[in-house]
Gaussian input, Z-matrix of N, CA and C with variables (Angstrom, degrees):
# hf/3-21g

backbone

0 1
 N
 C     1     B1
 C     2     B2     1     A1
 N     3     B3     2     A2     1     D1
 C     4     B4     3     A3     2     D2
 C     5     B5     4     A4     3     D3
 N     6     B6     5     A5     4     D4
 C     7     B7     6     A6     5     D5
 C     8     B8     7     A7     6     D6
 N     9     B9     8     A8     7     D7
 C    10    B10     9     A9     8     D8
 C    11    B11    10    A10     9     D9
 N    12    B12    11    A11    10    D10
 C    13    B13    12    A12    11    D11
 C    14    B14    13    A13    12    D12
 N    15    B15    14    A14    13    D13
 C    16    B16    15    A15    14    D14
 C    17    B17    16    A16    15    D15
 N    18    B18    17    A17    16    D16
 C    19    B19    18    A18    17    D17
 C    20    B20    19    A19    18    D18
 N    21    B21    20    A20    19    D19
 C    22    B22    21    A21    20    D20
 C    23    B23    22    A22    21    D21
 N    24    B24    23    A23    22    D22
 C    25    B25    24    A24    23    D23
 C    26    B26    25    A25    24    D24
 N    27    B27    26    A26    25    D25
 C    28    B28    27    A27    26    D26
 C    29    B29    28    A28    27    D27
 N    30    B30    29    A29    28    D28
 C    31    B31    30    A30    29    D29
 C    32    B32    31    A31    30    D30
 N    33    B33    32    A32    31    D31
 C    34    B34    33    A33    32    D32
 C    35    B35    34    A34    33    D33
 N    36    B36    35    A35    34    D34
 C    37    B37    36    A36    35    D35
 C    38    B38    37    A37    36    D36
 N    39    B39    38    A38    37    D37
 C    40    B40    39    A39    38    D38
 C    41    B41    40    A40    39    D39
 N    42    B42    41    A41    40    D40
 C    43    B43    42    A42    41    D41
 C    44    B44    43    A43    42    D42
 N    45    B45    44    A44    43    D43
 C    46    B46    45    A45    44    D44
 C    47    B47    46    A46    45    D45
 N    48    B48    47    A47    46    D46
 C    49    B49    48    A48    47    D47
 C    50    B50    49    A49    48    D48
 N    51    B51    50    A50    49    D49
 C    52    B52    51    A51    50    D50
 C    53    B53    52    A52    51    D51
 N    54    B54    53    A53    52    D52
 C    55    B55    54    A54    53    D53
 C    56    B56    55    A55    54    D54
 N    57    B57    56    A56    55    D55
 C    58    B58    57    A57    56    D56
 C    59    B59    58    A58    57    D57
 N    60    B60    59    A59    58    D58
 C    61    B61    60    A60    59    D59
 C    62    B62    61    A61    60    D60
 N    63    B63    62    A62    61    D61
 C    64    B64    63    A63    62    D62
 C    65    B65    64    A64    63    D63
 N    66    B66    65    A65    64    D64
 C    67    B67    66    A66    65    D65
 C    68    B68    67    A67    66    D66
 N    69    B69    68    A68    67    D67
 C    70    B70    69    A69    68    D68
 C    71    B71    70    A70    69    D69
 N    72    B72    71    A71    70    D70
 C    73    B73    72    A72    71    D71
 C    74    B74    73    A73    72    D72
 N    75    B75    74    A74    73    D73
 C    76    B76    75    A75    74    D74
 C    77    B77    76    A76    75    D75
 N    78    B78    77    A77    76    D76
 C    79    B79    78    A78    77    D77
 C    80    B80    79    A79    78    D78
 N    81    B81    80    A80    79    D79
 C    82    B82    81    A81    80    D80
 C    83    B83    82    A82    81    D81
 N    84    B84    83    A83    82    D82
 C    85    B85    84    A84    83    D83
 C    86    B86    85    A85    84    D84
 N    87    B87    86    A86    85    D85
 C    88    B88    87    A87    86    D86
 C    89    B89    88    A88    87    D87
 N    90    B90    89    A89    88    D88
 C    91    B91    90    A90    89    D89
 C    92    B92    91    A91    90    D90
 N    93    B93    92    A92    91    D91
 C    94    B94    93    A93    92    D92
 C    95    B95    94    A94    93    D93
 N    96    B96    95    A95    94    D94
 C    97    B97    96    A96    95    D95
 C    98    B98    97    A97    96    D96
 N    99    B99    98    A98    97    D97
 C   100   B100    99    A99    98    D98
 C   101   B101   100   A100    99    D99
 N   102   B102   101   A101   100   D100
 C   103   B103   102   A102   101   D101
 C   104   B104   103   A103   102   D102
 N   105   B105   104   A104   103   D103
 C   106   B106   105   A105   104   D104
 C   107   B107   106   A106   105   D105
 N   108   B108   107   A107   106   D106
 C   109   B109   108   A108   107   D107
 C   110   B110   109   A109   108   D108
 N   111   B111   110   A110   109   D109
 C   112   B112   111   A111   110   D110
 C   113   B113   112   A112   111   D111
 N   114   B114   113   A113   112   D112
 C   115   B115   114   A114   113   D113
 C   116   B116   115   A115   114   D114
 N   117   B117   116   A116   115   D115
 C   118   B118   117   A117   116   D116
 C   119   B119   118   A118   117   D117
 N   120   B120   119   A119   118   D118
 C   121   B121   120   A120   119   D119
 C   122   B122   121   A121   120   D120
 N   123   B123   122   A122   121   D121
 C   124   B124   123   A123   122   D122
 C   125   B125   124   A124   123   D123
 N   126   B126   125   A125   124   D124
 C   127   B127   126   A126   125   D125
 C   128   B128   127   A127   126   D126
 N   129   B129   128   A128   127   D127
 C   130   B130   129   A129   128   D128
 C   131   B131   130   A130   129   D129
 N   132   B132   131   A131   130   D130
 C   133   B133   132   A132   131   D131
 C   134   B134   133   A133   132   D132
 N   135   B135   134   A134   133   D133
 C   136   B136   135   A135   134   D134
 C   137   B137   136   A136   135   D135
 N   138   B138   137   A137   136   D136
 C   139   B139   138   A138   137   D137
 C   140   B140   139   A139   138   D138
 N   141   B141   140   A140   139   D139
 C   142   B142   141   A141   140   D140
 C   143   B143   142   A142   141   D141
 N   144   B144   143   A143   142   D142
 C   145   B145   144   A144   143   D143
 C   146   B146   145   A145   144   D144
 N   147   B147   146   A146   145   D145
 C   148   B148   147   A147   146   D146
 C   149   B149   148   A148   147   D147
 N   150   B150   149   A149   148   D148
 C   151   B151   150   A150   149   D149
 C   152   B152   151   A151   150   D150
 N   153   B153   152   A152   151   D151
 C   154   B154   153   A153   152   D152
 C   155   B155   154   A154   153   D153
 N   156   B156   155   A155   154   D154
 C   157   B157   156   A156   155   D155
 C   158   B158   157   A157   156   D156
 N   159   B159   158   A158   157   D157
 C   160   B160   159   A159   158   D158
 C   161   B161   160   A160   159   D159
 N   162   B162   161   A161   160   D160
 C   163   B163   162   A162   161   D161
 C   164   B164   163   A163   162   D162
 N   165   B165   164   A164   163   D163
 C   166   B166   165   A165   164   D164
 C   167   B167   166   A166   165   D165
 N   168   B168   167   A167   166   D166
 C   169   B169   168   A168   167   D167
 C   170   B170   169   A169   168   D168
 N   171   B171   170   A170   169   D169
 C   172   B172   171   A171   170   D170
 C   173   B173   172   A172   171   D171
 N   174   B174   173   A173   172   D172
 C   175   B175   174   A174   173   D173
 C   176   B176   175   A175   174   D174
 N   177   B177   176   A176   175   D175
 C   178   B178   177   A177   176   D176
 C   179   B179   178   A178   177   D177
 N   180   B180   179   A179   178   D178
 C   181   B181   180   A180   179   D179
 C   182   B182   181   A181   180   D180
 N   183   B183   182   A182   181   D181
 C   184   B184   183   A183   182   D182
 C   185   B185   184   A184   183   D183
 N   186   B186   185   A185   184   D184
 C   187   B187   186   A186   185   D185
 C   188   B188   187   A187   186   D186
 N   189   B189   188   A188   187   D187
 C   190   B190   189   A189   188   D188
 C   191   B191   190   A190   189   D189
 N   192   B192   191   A191   190   D190
 C   193   B193   192   A192   191   D191
 C   194   B194   193   A193   192   D192
 N   195   B195   194   A194   193   D193
 C   196   B196   195   A195   194   D194
 C   197   B197   196   A196   195   D195
 N   198   B198   197   A197   196   D196
 C   199   B199   198   A198   197   D197
 C   200   B200   199   A199   198   D198
 N   201   B201   200   A200   199   D199
 C   202   B202   201   A201   200   D200
 C   203   B203   202   A202   201   D201
 N   204   B204   203   A203   202   D202
 C   205   B205   204   A204   203   D203
 C   206   B206   205   A205   204   D204
 N   207   B207   206   A206   205   D205
 C   208   B208   207   A207   206   D206
 C   209   B209   208   A208   207   D207
 N   210   B210   209   A209   208   D208
 C   211   B211   210   A210   209   D209
 C   212   B212   211   A211   210   D210
 N   213   B213   212   A212   211   D211
 C   214   B214   213   A213   212   D212
 C   215   B215   214   A214   213   D213
 N   216   B216   215   A215   214   D214
 C   217   B217   216   A216   215   D215
 C   218   B218   217   A217   216   D216
 N   219   B219   218   A218   217   D217
 C   220   B220   219   A219   218   D218
 C   221   B221   220   A220   219   D219
 N   222   B222   221   A221   220   D220
 C   223   B223   222   A222   221   D221
 C   224   B224   223   A223   222   D222
 N   225   B225   224   A224   223   D223
 C   226   B226   225   A225   224   D224
 C   227   B227   226   A226   225   D225
 N   228   B228   227   A227   226   D226
 C   229   B229   228   A228   227   D227
 C   230   B230   229   A229   228   D228
 N   231   B231   230   A230   229   D229
 C   232   B232   231   A231   230   D230
 C   233   B233   232   A232   231   D231
 N   234   B234   233   A233   232   D232
 C   235   B235   234   A234   233   D233
 C   236   B236   235   A235   234   D234
 N   237   B237   236   A236   235   D235
 C   238   B238   237   A237   236   D236
 C   239   B239   238   A238   237   D237
 N   240   B240   239   A239   238   D238
 C   241   B241   240   A240   239   D239
 C   242   B242   241   A241   240   D240
 N   243   B243   242   A242   241   D241
 C   244   B244   243   A243   242   D242
 C   245   B245   244   A244   243   D243
 N   246   B246   245   A245   244   D244
 C   247   B247   246   A246   245   D245
 C   248   B248   247   A247   246   D246
 N   249   B249   248   A248   247   D247
 C   250   B250   249   A249   248   D248
 C   251   B251   250   A250   249   D249
 N   252   B252   251   A251   250   D250
 C   253   B253   252   A252   251   D251
 C   254   B254   253   A253   252   D252
 N   255   B255   254   A254   253   D253
 C   256   B256   255   A255   254   D254
 C   257   B257   256   A256   255   D255
 N   258   B258   257   A257   256   D256
 C   259   B259   258   A258   257   D257
 C   260   B260   259   A259   258   D258
 N   261   B261   260   A260   259   D259
 C   262   B262   261   A261   260   D260
 C   263   B263   262   A262   261   D261
 N   264   B264   263   A263   262   D262
 C   265   B265   264   A264   263   D263
 C   266   B266   265   A265   264   D264
 N   267   B267   266   A266   265   D265
 C   268   B268   267   A267   266   D266
 C   269   B269   268   A268   267   D267
 N   270   B270   269   A269   268   D268
 C   271   B271   270   A270   269   D269
 C   272   B272   271   A271   270   D270
 N   273   B273   272   A272   271   D271
 C   274   B274   273   A273   272   D272
 C   275   B275   274   A274   273   D273
 N   276   B276   275   A275   274   D274
 C   277   B277   276   A276   275   D275
 C   278   B278   277   A277   276   D276
 N   279   B279   278   A278   277   D277
 C   280   B280   279   A279   278   D278
 C   281   B281   280   A280   279   D279
 N   282   B282   281   A281   280   D280
 C   283   B283   282   A282   281   D281
 C   284   B284   283   A283   282   D282
 N   285   B285   284   A284   283   D283
 C   286   B286   285   A285   284   D284
 C   287   B287   286   A286   285   D285
 N   288   B288   287   A287   286   D286
 C   289   B289   288   A288   287   D287
 C   290   B290   289   A289   288   D288
 N   291   B291   290   A290   289   D289
 C   292   B292   291   A291   290   D290
 C   293   B293   292   A292   291   D291

   B1=1.4624
   B2=1.5279
   B3=1.3038
   B4=1.4613
   B5=1.5313
   B6=1.3079
   B7=1.4629
   B8=1.5197
   B9=1.3293
   B10=1.4607
   B11=1.5207
   B12=1.3320
   B13=1.4543
   B14=1.5205
   B15=1.3158
   B16=1.4610
   B17=1.5111
   B18=1.3097
   B19=1.4521
   B20=1.5218
   B21=1.3015
   B22=1.4522
   B23=1.5215
   B24=1.3095
   B25=1.4586
   B26=1.5277
   B27=1.3483
   B28=1.4674
   B29=1.5248
   B30=1.3340
   B31=1.4603
   B32=1.5257
   B33=1.3210
   B34=1.4537
   B35=1.5199
   B36=1.3204
   B37=1.4636
   B38=1.5206
   B39=1.3258
   B40=1.4553
   B41=1.5242
   B42=1.3365
   B43=1.4687
   B44=1.5246
   B45=1.3350
   B46=1.4626
   B47=1.5204
   B48=1.3045
   B49=1.4594
   B50=1.5262
   B51=1.3237
   B52=1.4586
   B53=1.5163
   B54=1.3262
   B55=1.4579
   B56=1.5327
   B57=1.3434
   B58=1.4688
   B59=1.5279
   B60=1.3159
   B61=1.4715
   B62=1.5271
   B63=1.3256
   B64=1.4606
   B65=1.5266
   B66=1.3173
   B67=1.4644
   B68=1.5239
   B69=1.3565
   B70=1.4653
   B71=1.5195
   B72=1.3172
   B73=1.4559
   B74=1.5224
   B75=1.3499
   B76=1.4655
   B77=1.5233
   B78=1.3261
   B79=1.4583
   B80=1.5233
   B81=1.3371
   B82=1.4603
   B83=1.5259
   B84=1.3250
   B85=1.4610
   B86=1.5176
   B87=1.3042
   B88=1.4635
   B89=1.5256
   B90=1.3303
   B91=1.4609
   B92=1.5236
   B93=1.3086
   B94=1.4656
   B95=1.5369
   B96=1.3212
   B97=1.4582
   B98=1.5144
   B99=1.3111
   B100=1.4615
   B101=1.5282
   B102=1.3084
   B103=1.4623
   B104=1.5164
   B105=1.3287
   B106=1.4581
   B107=1.5220
   B108=1.3157
   B109=1.4550
   B110=1.5193
   B111=1.3129
   B112=1.4617
   B113=1.5256
   B114=1.3344
   B115=1.4603
   B116=1.5203
   B117=1.3125
   B118=1.4656
   B119=1.5193
   B120=1.3089
   B121=1.4664
   B122=1.5313
   B123=1.3283
   B124=1.4642
   B125=1.5342
   B126=1.3299
   B127=1.4650
   B128=1.5288
   B129=1.3242
   B130=1.4569
   B131=1.5217
   B132=1.3235
   B133=1.4610
   B134=1.5277
   B135=1.3175
   B136=1.4576
   B137=1.5157
   B138=1.3300
   B139=1.4681
   B140=1.5236
   B141=1.3180
   B142=1.4657
   B143=1.5242
   B144=1.3248
   B145=1.4604
   B146=1.5226
   B147=1.3209
   B148=1.4649
   B149=1.5297
   B150=1.3367
   B151=1.4536
   B152=1.5274
   B153=1.3179
   B154=1.4630
   B155=1.5250
   B156=1.3103
   B157=1.4671
   B158=1.5250
   B159=1.3261
   B160=1.4651
   B161=1.5246
   B162=1.3383
   B163=1.4583
   B164=1.5282
   B165=1.3300
   B166=1.4685
   B167=1.5299
   B168=1.3306
   B169=1.4594
   B170=1.5276
   B171=1.3101
   B172=1.4653
   B173=1.5279
   B174=1.3230
   B175=1.4542
   B176=1.5291
   B177=1.3296
   B178=1.4651
   B179=1.5283
   B180=1.3386
   B181=1.4678
   B182=1.5278
   B183=1.3275
   B184=1.4644
   B185=1.5237
   B186=1.3303
   B187=1.4661
   B188=1.5325
   B189=1.3255
   B190=1.4693
   B191=1.5196
   B192=1.3196
   B193=1.4630
   B194=1.5284
   B195=1.3339
   B196=1.4652
   B197=1.5263
   B198=1.3347
   B199=1.4684
   B200=1.5252
   B201=1.3225
   B202=1.4651
   B203=1.5217
   B204=1.3141
   B205=1.4543
   B206=1.5284
   B207=1.3172
   B208=1.4586
   B209=1.5267
   B210=1.3382
   B211=1.4622
   B212=1.5219
   B213=1.3299
   B214=1.4523
   B215=1.5120
   B216=1.3109
   B217=1.4623
   B218=1.5298
   B219=1.3298
   B220=1.4638
   B221=1.5173
   B222=1.3108
   B223=1.4577
   B224=1.5154
   B225=1.3104
   B226=1.4643
   B227=1.5161
   B228=1.3385
   B229=1.4706
   B230=1.5191
   B231=1.3170
   B232=1.4546
   B233=1.5217
   B234=1.3134
   B235=1.4579
   B236=1.5232
   B237=1.3254
   B238=1.4491
   B239=1.5225
   B240=1.3260
   B241=1.4571
   B242=1.5223
   B243=1.3321
   B244=1.4620
   B245=1.5227
   B246=1.3195
   B247=1.4604
   B248=1.5270
   B249=1.3228
   B250=1.4504
   B251=1.5153
   B252=1.3279
   B253=1.4573
   B254=1.5278
   B255=1.3077
   B256=1.4579
   B257=1.5329
   B258=1.3239
   B259=1.4683
   B260=1.5267
   B261=1.3241
   B262=1.4683
   B263=1.5248
   B264=1.3213
   B265=1.4622
   B266=1.5329
   B267=1.3312
   B268=1.4592
   B269=1.5259
   B270=1.3133
   B271=1.4756
   B272=1.5223
   B273=1.3317
   B274=1.4624
   B275=1.5236
   B276=1.3150
   B277=1.4741
   B278=1.5258
   B279=1.3245
   B280=1.4667
   B281=1.5372
   B282=1.3164
   B283=1.4674
   B284=1.5321
   B285=1.3363
   B286=1.4762
   B287=1.5346
   B288=1.3324
   B289=1.4591
   B290=1.5257
   B291=1.3264
   B292=1.4591
   B293=1.5106
   A1=109.61
   A2=117.21
   A3=120.09
   A4=113.58
   A5=119.53
   A6=121.19
   A7=113.62
   A8=118.57
   A9=121.89
   A10=109.94
   A11=116.91
   A12=121.26
   A13=109.43
   A14=115.04
   A15=120.59
   A16=108.99
   A17=114.92
   A18=121.62
   A19=107.02
   A20=116.76
   A21=119.82
   A22=111.60
   A23=117.11
   A24=123.44
   A25=113.14
   A26=117.02
   A27=121.41
   A28=112.96
   A29=116.55
   A30=122.03
   A31=110.58
   A32=115.28
   A33=121.85
   A34=107.32
   A35=116.86
   A36=121.86
   A37=108.39
   A38=115.28
   A39=122.92
   A40=107.88
   A41=117.00
   A42=121.80
   A43=109.05
   A44=115.30
   A45=121.65
   A46=110.87
   A47=115.23
   A48=122.79
   A49=104.71
   A50=117.58
   A51=122.36
   A52=111.65
   A53=115.41
   A54=122.93
   A55=107.07
   A56=118.09
   A57=120.60
   A58=112.08
   A59=115.35
   A60=124.66
   A61=112.87
   A62=116.82
   A63=121.56
   A64=109.21
   A65=116.27
   A66=119.85
   A67=112.09
   A68=117.15
   A69=120.64
   A70=109.25
   A71=115.56
   A72=121.25
   A73=108.82
   A74=114.90
   A75=119.38
   A76=110.28
   A77=114.55
   A78=121.42
   A79=106.57
   A80=116.28
   A81=121.25
   A82=111.40
   A83=117.31
   A84=121.33
   A85=109.33
   A86=116.11
   A87=121.58
   A88=110.05
   A89=115.46
   A90=121.73
   A91=107.45
   A92=116.80
   A93=122.48
   A94=111.95
   A95=117.04
   A96=121.99
   A97=115.22
   A98=117.90
   A99=122.03
   A100=109.29
   A101=116.23
   A102=120.76
   A103=108.00
   A104=116.95
   A105=120.08
   A106=107.74
   A107=114.67
   A108=122.24
   A109=108.90
   A110=117.18
   A111=121.98
   A112=107.48
   A113=116.69
   A114=120.89
   A115=109.63
   A116=116.51
   A117=120.85
   A118=113.09
   A119=117.97
   A120=121.52
   A121=111.55
   A122=116.72
   A123=119.93
   A124=109.99
   A125=117.48
   A126=120.18
   A127=111.76
   A128=116.44
   A129=122.34
   A130=109.16
   A131=116.91
   A132=123.16
   A133=113.80
   A134=117.87
   A135=121.31
   A136=114.80
   A137=118.09
   A138=120.67
   A139=111.61
   A140=117.64
   A141=120.89
   A142=110.56
   A143=117.25
   A144=120.49
   A145=111.51
   A146=116.71
   A147=120.78
   A148=110.55
   A149=116.81
   A150=119.21
   A151=111.53
   A152=117.88
   A153=121.13
   A154=109.72
   A155=116.92
   A156=121.16
   A157=111.06
   A158=116.70
   A159=121.06
   A160=111.06
   A161=117.00
   A162=121.12
   A163=111.58
   A164=117.36
   A165=120.80
   A166=110.21
   A167=118.02
   A168=121.13
   A169=111.01
   A170=116.60
   A171=120.68
   A172=110.77
   A173=117.28
   A174=122.36
   A175=111.36
   A176=116.38
   A177=121.24
   A178=112.82
   A179=116.90
   A180=122.87
   A181=111.30
   A182=114.71
   A183=122.46
   A184=108.64
   A185=117.75
   A186=118.38
   A187=109.30
   A188=116.44
   A189=119.34
   A190=111.71
   A191=117.66
   A192=120.58
   A193=112.13
   A194=118.33
   A195=122.30
   A196=112.17
   A197=117.21
   A198=122.06
   A199=108.40
   A200=116.66
   A201=120.62
   A202=109.99
   A203=115.43
   A204=121.19
   A205=108.12
   A206=115.95
   A207=122.00
   A208=111.29
   A209=116.59
   A210=121.51
   A211=109.48
   A212=115.82
   A213=121.05
   A214=114.01
   A215=117.03
   A216=121.56
   A217=113.05
   A218=117.72
   A219=119.70
   A220=114.16
   A221=117.42
   A222=119.73
   A223=111.85
   A224=115.84
   A225=120.70
   A226=111.90
   A227=116.19
   A228=120.02
   A229=108.53
   A230=115.30
   A231=120.80
   A232=109.49
   A233=115.01
   A234=121.67
   A235=106.34
   A236=115.30
   A237=121.87
   A238=108.44
   A239=116.63
   A240=122.29
   A241=109.29
   A242=115.66
   A243=122.33
   A244=109.12
   A245=116.73
   A246=121.88
   A247=109.29
   A248=115.71
   A249=120.42
   A250=115.46
   A251=117.38
   A252=119.49
   A253=109.30
   A254=114.83
   A255=121.87
   A256=110.18
   A257=117.86
   A258=120.60
   A259=113.28
   A260=117.13
   A261=119.51
   A262=111.48
   A263=117.51
   A264=121.21
   A265=110.59
   A266=116.93
   A267=121.26
   A268=110.19
   A269=117.22
   A270=121.12
   A271=111.42
   A272=117.14
   A273=120.87
   A274=111.11
   A275=116.59
   A276=121.11
   A277=111.73
   A278=117.24
   A279=120.74
   A280=113.40
   A281=118.00
   A282=120.47
   A283=114.31
   A284=120.34
   A285=118.64
   A286=113.84
   A287=117.78
   A288=121.66
   A289=112.90
   A290=116.92
   A291=120.66
   A292=112.88
   D1=141.73
   D2=-176.88
   D3=-71.57
   D4=-22.66
   D5=-174.98
   D6=-79.32
   D7=-10.69
   D8=-177.18
   D9=-128.71
   D10=125.23
   D11=177.51
   D12=-132.71
   D13=154.08
   D14=176.11
   D15=-92.54
   D16=143.83
   D17=176.99
   D18=-124.86
   D19=171.20
   D20=177.33
   D21=-64.48
   D22=173.03
   D23=176.96
   D24=60.55
   D25=34.17
   D26=175.86
   D27=59.07
   D28=38.65
   D29=179.15
   D30=-110.11
   D31=146.47
   D32=168.40
   D33=-112.33
   D34=141.08
   D35=178.51
   D36=-112.23
   D37=124.23
   D38=-179.68
   D39=-106.66
   D40=121.79
   D41=178.91
   D42=-89.67
   D43=128.78
   D44=-177.30
   D45=-126.68
   D46=149.56
   D47=167.52
   D48=-120.41
   D49=115.57
   D50=-170.57
   D51=-103.93
   D52=132.27
   D53=175.57
   D54=-111.33
   D55=103.12
   D56=-179.66
   D57=-77.62
   D58=167.72
   D59=177.65
   D60=56.40
   D61=39.64
   D62=176.61
   D63=-84.83
   D64=168.34
   D65=-179.36
   D66=-72.86
   D67=-26.67
   D68=175.03
   D69=-153.40
   D70=157.77
   D71=-179.43
   D72=-88.02
   D73=125.96
   D74=-178.70
   D75=-169.44
   D76=164.03
   D77=171.29
   D78=-83.14
   D79=125.35
   D80=-176.44
   D81=-93.06
   D82=-38.30
   D83=-177.57
   D84=156.56
   D85=-149.11
   D86=177.86
   D87=-105.75
   D88=146.21
   D89=176.66
   D90=-141.90
   D91=107.73
   D92=176.86
   D93=53.26
   D94=46.13
   D95=176.79
   D96=82.18
   D97=2.70
   D98=179.51
   D99=-120.64
   D100=158.08
   D101=175.50
   D102=-75.99
   D103=126.42
   D104=176.60
   D105=-87.80
   D106=124.40
   D107=-176.02
   D108=-121.93
   D109=120.93
   D110=175.65
   D111=-95.14
   D112=130.90
   D113=179.22
   D114=-129.78
   D115=153.69
   D116=-177.31
   D117=-83.48
   D118=-20.76
   D119=-176.28
   D120=-71.33
   D121=146.82
   D122=175.49
   D123=-80.47
   D124=157.39
   D125=179.69
   D126=-82.30
   D127=58.63
   D128=-176.01
   D129=-130.57
   D130=134.62
   D131=174.49
   D132=53.72
   D133=32.95
   D134=176.83
   D135=75.45
   D136=7.86
   D137=-178.81
   D138=-64.35
   D139=-40.87
   D140=179.33
   D141=-65.07
   D142=-44.29
   D143=179.15
   D144=-61.37
   D145=-42.07
   D146=179.26
   D147=-63.35
   D148=-40.45
   D149=179.83
   D150=-69.68
   D151=-34.62
   D152=176.20
   D153=-60.83
   D154=-48.07
   D155=-179.27
   D156=-62.00
   D157=-45.83
   D158=179.95
   D159=-61.83
   D160=-45.28
   D161=-178.28
   D162=-64.61
   D163=-46.35
   D164=-179.07
   D165=-63.96
   D166=-42.25
   D167=178.71
   D168=-61.05
   D169=-44.10
   D170=179.94
   D171=-67.38
   D172=-43.39
   D173=-179.83
   D174=-59.68
   D175=-43.97
   D176=-176.42
   D177=-92.42
   D178=3.01
   D179=179.58
   D180=56.54
   D181=48.15
   D182=178.24
   D183=-116.26
   D184=154.64
   D185=171.51
   D186=-68.02
   D187=149.14
   D188=-179.57
   D189=-58.31
   D190=-28.32
   D191=179.53
   D192=-68.08
   D193=-17.48
   D194=179.63
   D195=-87.28
   D196=-4.76
   D197=-178.52
   D198=-119.49
   D199=119.41
   D200=179.57
   D201=-131.99
   D202=150.46
   D203=177.31
   D204=-79.46
   D205=114.19
   D206=-176.12
   D207=-83.40
   D208=-41.25
   D209=177.15
   D210=-159.31
   D211=163.78
   D212=178.28
   D213=90.35
   D214=32.45
   D215=-176.35
   D216=-58.54
   D217=-30.40
   D218=-176.16
   D219=-118.17
   D220=9.25
   D221=-179.03
   D222=-121.63
   D223=176.45
   D224=177.45
   D225=-77.08
   D226=-31.27
   D227=177.60
   D228=-83.94
   D229=121.93
   D230=-177.36
   D231=-130.30
   D232=151.39
   D233=173.55
   D234=-121.71
   D235=124.09
   D236=-176.84
   D237=-111.39
   D238=130.29
   D239=178.28
   D240=-92.02
   D241=133.77
   D242=-179.48
   D243=-117.86
   D244=132.40
   D245=176.12
   D246=-115.76
   D247=145.48
   D248=172.47
   D249=77.75
   D250=28.85
   D251=176.88
   D252=-142.06
   D253=158.93
   D254=-178.60
   D255=-99.32
   D256=144.30
   D257=179.49
   D258=-56.83
   D259=-40.06
   D260=-179.29
   D261=-65.31
   D262=-36.83
   D263=178.85
   D264=-67.43
   D265=-42.26
   D266=178.14
   D267=-61.32
   D268=-45.85
   D269=179.01
   D270=-64.68
   D271=-37.18
   D272=179.64
   D273=-61.79
   D274=-35.20
   D275=179.83
   D276=-80.55
   D277=-42.98
   D278=-171.76
   D279=-83.60
   D280=-40.43
   D281=-175.18
   D282=-52.22
   D283=-43.36
   D284=178.95
   D285=-63.35
   D286=-20.17
   D287=-178.92
   D288=-84.96
   D289=-11.66
   D290=-175.19
   D291=-85.76

């Protein structure tokens, strides 16, 4: 799948396209090879980024410390680094939501 890639140091990179100020937080589908994620937080003072991390950690049943924003701090396209999970497990959770 294009939205998930492996990186060195036992990391997985999840490509996201984030839509802030949505009516509810959820996975919407795919957008240009990335997972489209609607979140309720506004893109102000890092609130959207914090909600992305919290949502992804909860969705994948990971501690928040295992999910970090790799790139895209100020844009809609974000790359999130995941530690301590297997690619097949991530796909098993996310694919049914797409």
